N, C-alpha and C positions, 0 to 999 in steps of 0.2 A: 504494500500500500504506500502511496506517495503522500508525503506531508503537504500541507498548504504551501509552505515555503518552496518545496520542490516543484510543485505545479506552477507557481508564479515564476520561478526561475526558468522552467522549461518553456513557458510561453514567452518570456522575455528573449530567450535565445532564438526561438522560432521567429519572433517578430524581427529581430536584428538580421537574421539570415534572409528573411523574405524581403526586407527593405533593401539590403545589399544586392540581392538578385533582381530587384525591380519587379517582384511578383505582384500581379494585379488580381483583384477579385474577378470571378468568372461570371459572364453574362450569358445565360442560356439563349439559344436561337429561338426556341419555342417550348411550350409546356410539354409537348409530346416526347421530347428527348429524355424526360425523366424516366420513361420506361426502359431506356437503354443504359441508365447509369449503373456504374458500380456503386457501392454504398456512398462514397464521398468523392465526387469528381472535382470538388472545389479545392483551391489552394489553401494551405494552412498558413495563415498570416500571423497567428499568435496574438492579434489585437485588431481593433478596428483601424484601418489605414487612414492616414491623413486625407482629407478631401471627401470623406464618406461619413454618413450617419447611419445608425442602425434603425431600421424600420420594424424589424421583427427578429426575435431570437428563437432558435429551435434547439432544445436540449435533447441530444440524440445518443443512443447507445451505439458505440462504434464497433463493438465486438461481434454483432450479429446474433448474440445470444440473449438479448434482452426480451422481456415479456411485456405484453400490452398493459399489464397491471402495475408496472413499475413507473416511477416518475419520468424517466427518460423515454423518449419516443423510440419505438422499434424502427428499423429501416423502412418497413412497409408503411407504417403510420407517417413517417417523415415524407416519404415519396408522395403520399396522398395530399398532405398539407402543402408540400412544395409545388405540386402540380397546380393546385388552386392559387397559390401565391403568384406563380409565374403568369398564370392566366390573367389575374387581376392587375399585376404590376410587371409588364414585360420588360421595362427598362431597369429593373433592379438587378444588382449583381449579388453574388454569393461567395462567402469564404468561411473557412473555419477560423473563428476569432478567439476561441479558447479550447484547450485540450487538457483532459485529465487522463488517468489510467484506463478508464472504461467508457467514458463519454466525451463528446465534443459539443461545443456550442457553434452552430452554423448561423451566421448573421446574414439577414437579408439587408442589403446595403443600397443606399441611394446617394448619388453624388450631391455634394453641397456646393453652394455658390462660390465659396472661398476657393475651391479647387480651380475654378476658371481663371483666377488671377495669375496663378503660376503658369498656366498655359498661354495666356495672352500677354503676359508681362505686366509692367506697372501702369499701363494705359497711356504711356507717352508715345507709343508707336503711331505714326500718322495713319496707318491702315486699319487701326483698331477702332 
């Protein structure tokens, strides 16, 4: 069993590696692709990346051994909720934002306005 400190350290390490690699959240093409997913096709970012806000969090059993009576969603329960979420919000991205020994938190993410500034620059460009 991992202690809380170990889980926090693991997620900090994952976040640093994801930032260094330039890993971005995954945006599904359509809700139907959920049927073809392995359990977690989303990148593990270890945190909510800069420029995104969480619109929903899904606490999911990552082992495939979870039961529907447990607090964490089973993979099948997650796929059902995910299908509905993608249908309702096709512009949302997804990533693992927290990981523990047996579960993950998958975040449904939406770009926030502040992220546009780093793409466009400081606004002084004449074409902006």
